[in-house]
N, C-alpha and C positions, 0 to 999 in steps of 0.2 A: 781163975777162967771165964766165968762168965759177966764177970766187971768188962773181960779182956772182947766177949761177943760184942757185951753194948756197946764198947764205942766204936769198935769197927760196922756194928748197923748204923752207928750216930752218922759214922764217916763216910758210909755209902751215899745214904739217902744227902746228906748232904753233898759227894756229888754230881746225884743224880738234880735232886732241884737247881745248882746252880746251872747244868746242861740244858734242865729245858729253860731256862730264863734267856739263857746267853743265845740260842739253836733262830733260825732269821724265818721272819714269818711267822712264828708259832699263831692254832690258830685260837680262838677265842670263846668262852663256853658256852657263855650266851647262843641259844641254836633255836632260829625260827627259823622255820622252815628250813633251807640248806647251810646259811649266812647267816650274821649277825653280826653287829659290828659292839668294840667296847670301849668305853669309856675309860677312861687314865681311875677316877674311881667310886667304877661301877659294882665293887666288892662281890665281882665272879669271881673265878680259878679258873683258869685254863686246866684244859686234860692230861699236860706234864705236867701242875702243878698239884694232880689229884695223888695221893699215896696210898692203896691200896692195905689194909689189914691183912694182917696172918688168914684172918677167917673168911678170905673171901670177898667183906666188902668195903666199902676205906674210909676215910676220914681225910676231910681241906691238912697240907701241911702249916704250923705251927709257923710263927716269924721267922725261926731262925734252923727251919730245916725241915724237923724232927718233925716225927709224930707222936700224936698223947698215948702213947700204948707203952700195957707196965712190959717190960725188957725179960723178967724174972718170972714171968710164968707167960709161956705157950700156950693160949686157949687149939680146944681139940676141934679139929679140921671137920667140919661137914659133912654128911656123906654124899655122892654126889650121881647123881645120872646125865646119859649123853641127853640130846634130841635136833629135830633136824627143826626149825623154825620155817616161818612160810613166804622167808626170804631164801633159804635153801640154805642157813647158817646151821653148821653145826653148833649146838650150844650146851655147857657143863653147868647144870640148875642143881639145887641141892633137889634132895629126896625127900623131905621138909617143906615145904615153901607156905610160911606165917606173915609172910610180910610181905608186900604185891605197890609197887608205885607203876601207875600206867601214865605217861607221857602226852604226847601228839595224836597217838589214835581217839579222836573224841567219843568215838562211837559205844567204845570199847567199854571203860567204866559202868554205865547202867549194865548192857547186858551179863556185866562180872558180875554185879550183885546179885543179881535175878538169877543167875547160873546159883553162883556158891547159898542164896537165901536170905544173904545178906551183907554186910560191906564192910564185916569185919577184920575179911585180909587185907583191906587196901585201906596204905597209910598214906599216897597220895595221887591225885588225881588230875590233870586241864582243869584251869579255870572256865572253859569253854563245855565242858562235859558235866560238874554239878553247878555253874546257874542253866543248864536245861536241866537236869536233874531236880532241879527247888523247885521248876515252876513246869513243874509236867507229875503224871500221876505217880512219878517212880522215890518222891521222895514220903506220899502215904503207902507204899510197895515195901521199901524197904531205908525205910526212916532215917537209921542210925549213917547214911550219905551223906546226911546232916553234919556230922563231925570230920569226915574224912577231909585232911590239909592241901589246900593247892600251893602253900608257901613258898613250895620252890618253884614256881615260876614270878615272875616280871614282866606283867603283859605276856606274849606268848612268847617270852625267855625264860630255859632255863638258868634254874642257877645252881648251880653245880655246888657248892658249899651248901644251900637248903638242902636237895636232894640228899647231901649225905647224911646227914644230921637226923633224916629220915629214917634210911638202915634199912632202907626194903633189903629182900633175899632174891628178889629177883625185878629187873621191867618191861615193862609192857611198851611198844615205841613200832612206829609207821612209818611198817617194812619199804625199802631206800630211804630215807634219811639218815645218811650215813655218818655224817658230822654227828649225829644224835646218838649215831651208835658208840661212836666211837668216844666222844666226852662218857656215854656208861659206863663203856670195856675199862676205859685208863682209869675210875675208877672202883673198878677189880667187880665191878657185880655182872650180873648175868643180865643181858640186852636180849629180850626176847620178840622176834621180829610177828606183827600182824601186819596183814596185807588185806588192804580194802575192798579189792578187787578180785572178782572171780578167777582165778587163770591168768592173770594177764591182763585182760584185756582182751584177748588173742579173736575175738570174732564170734560169730553163733549167739551163744548165749553164753558167749563169757562175762559177758556185763551182768551179770546176774547179783543183783543184790542180794534174793533171795537164801543162791548160793554159801554166797560170803558168810551169813548167819550161822547158815549149816555146819559150814566146814570151826569155825570158831566153838563153837561148842566142839564139835570135835576135836582141835584141838585143846580148846580149857581139859576137855576130860585127858586128856594126853599128858597135860602138862601138870596135873594135879593127880595124877594115876588112879583114878578112877573111873570105875566102868562108864562108857559113852551112853549120853546121856542123850542123842538129840533125837533118840526116838518117836519120842510123840512127835517134835515138831516139824522131819521129814515128813512125817504120816502126812500134817497139816499143811504144809508146804502141796506134797503133790497135790494133794484134794482139792487145791485151788490152784496150782499149775492148769488142771487136768479138768474143770470146768470151766474155767474162765478160756483155753484153750479150743474143750469143745466150741462152746457157745462160739467165738466172735471166729472160726477157719470157714465159714461162708461168705462171708460179708466181703464183694469184692471190692477191691482196693477205691474205684473211683466211690463210694459209700464209704467209705473208714478219713477220720475225721483228721485231717489237718490243725495235727496239737504244737504247744509248746509249752516246755518247763523252763522258766523262767527261776535261774539256781538258786540269786539269792540279788536283794534290791534293798538299795538307805537312800539315803538323799544325794548320796557320791558318788555310788555304782549300782549300773544297771549291767547281770553276768545273767549269760542266757547259758540253760542245761544244751549239752550240742551230742559227741559218741557217750561212751560208756555208761555209766546207769543213767542220764536221761535217757538216754538211748532207748533202753533196757527197756524200762519202766514206760514209752510211750508204745514199740512199738510190741511187744506185747501184752498188752492189752488194747488192741486193738485199732490204733489211730497209727497217724506219717506225722512222725516229727521232723520239721522243718527247721531245725537246728542243728541237723547232720554236716550242713555245709558248713563248718563252725572247721571243721578239725579236730576238734580239739576237745578233751570232759566238757568245759563250763571256756566262758571267751565273752570278755564286756564287746556289750554289741549298745548303738544308739535307738531311739524311737523312728528315725530313718529306717534302717532295716527290720527293727519289726513290723514298721507299716509295707512294705519289700512284701516281708513273708504274709501280712492278714492273717494271722492263724483263725479256724475256726473255736476252737479251747484253746485258755490260758491257764496253767497252774502253776502256780507265785507257793517257792515250796516255805515250808517254814522257816527255817534261818533265817528270813528276809519281819523282821517289825511289821511291816506292811501287811493288813490284811485283804482279801480279794474289794470291800467295799469303795478302798484306798482309790485301787486302780477301777472300778466300776464308775467311780465317781471325780477321777483326774484330783483329788485331793492328798496321791503320793507325794512325788519328790515332785517337787516345786518346777514349773517350766515342763511338766511333759504330761502333754493332756491325750489321755487316750481313749477320749470320744467317738473316734472317727472306725476305728478298727472290728470285726464282724463281729470276736470273741465279744467285746461290750457291750454292743448294738445289739444282741442274742442272750445277754447277760451268761454267757458260760466261760466265767472264774472262778475258779477253785484256789482256796487257800489246804497247802496239802497238810491234813491231822499230824499231830504230836502222841504221840501215846507209852513209851518207856522209851522213842528216844525218835526222830526226827520219822517217820514213815518213807521217803525218799534214801535216809540211808542205813545202815546194819540195825538190826533193833527185833526180837523176837512177833514184831507185829506187822513182819515187810511184807508176808501171805496177801497179808486184809490191803496194804494201797494197792496188788496186781488187779483185787477184785472190785475195792475203792473206785481207781484209775479206768475200769474197766466200764464200771455203771455208771461213769460221768462219758467214756467220749461213745459209747453204744447201749443209751440204757433202755432201748427196746427189747435187747438182745438179752436183758437179767431182770422186767419188769415183775416177776415173781419172786424174787430175792432179796429178803429182810436182812439190810445191811447191818441195824440196829442188835440184830438178834446175833446176827453173825459175831461181831463186837463183843458180845456181853458173855457170848458161846464161849468165845475165845479166851478173856482172862478170867473166867469161871475156873476152865481143864490147866489154865498154861498157869496162869498167878494166883489162884485158889480163892479169887475175892466177887463176892456181886455188884459189877458196875450204878452204881446213882443213875439217874438223868445228868442231874449236877455234872457226875465224873466224864459219863456222856457225852454233855457237851463242853465241856473242854478239854477235848480228846480232836477234836472237831473244829474249834474256834480256840488255837493255844491264845494264851497271852501273848499282850507285847512284848514283854521282860522276858519269857523263854529264847527270839531271838541270840543267833550267832553272832 
């Protein structure tokens, strides 16, 4: 009887494999954004080639279409429960989660490791996440993040076979990347969406990165079925938001600076912040966002457009390897002359800090970003604030370390190798 069942199982798998190979227009497994081409000998497997195991994990099929499993023994099914992720999907996850892979939601690995107190549960992360961690203070706070593999990525594309080899209990992915979600689910792995934009960016303060950090902390507490750990961060968030809001409330619009966030900048691309996060950071810290008219969260721009805006202040995101001095001295990308801009003439070009992640993005440091920007935009309103001490206090209270002068300096002046 057991032999008959094994034969039937092999035949069923072979039939499934043949059906997948014969389907028209089947999707390839590499994922970069919403789609990515696959070369004939790339070594990737498509979602239809992935064979889920009875224990809810998955493994790639062998050359003859069968999976490498012991047909004589069936592993015990793990206990599960159902959660609703940040994309609104009901997801069945194991009650006990010990192995986590994180794909394209790049701010999450550092936040996750800090939330857990170590990177012990991480079995795979995006290469950009690891690079940022290794060139920031995260490498000192959770040193075991250095051991987390990135082998399931080739460039920006997921290698499904390598992901499966990591045997994750769950995979956390960027909400809205549907092909990535499909690949993970067809591998038999629970796919849990994390949304990097609070409340879908529907307006008002819906673009608040600070709220995203709070929601992620609450969601992680739910996923791992532990008491909510967000209270300390929420208190810090509310303290800073109240401080900034009260001090800028009476500043008339005519006295507020016209500011620009350069979302990323390298030798071949110049990208400005528009709506969503860039707009939130500028407006809620007392400025006027000249890039809002772009109509998108970010968009490529040229120097002519920046000269047309002629902002009072330029904030350079720490995603870029360039420094503020590169703009002030026009030594960034070849052919870009910044010298005629008001922000450059007045020396008001600032590189956004890199703490436990880029302050522009989701991190437990995000309330500091709001205060830092407010102090750059409206310094007279915050002349009594010792910002260095506030950073030191935050790192002591949140991460349990006393920052050295060198560590503080590296937060303010990220090394070029940390760029994304």
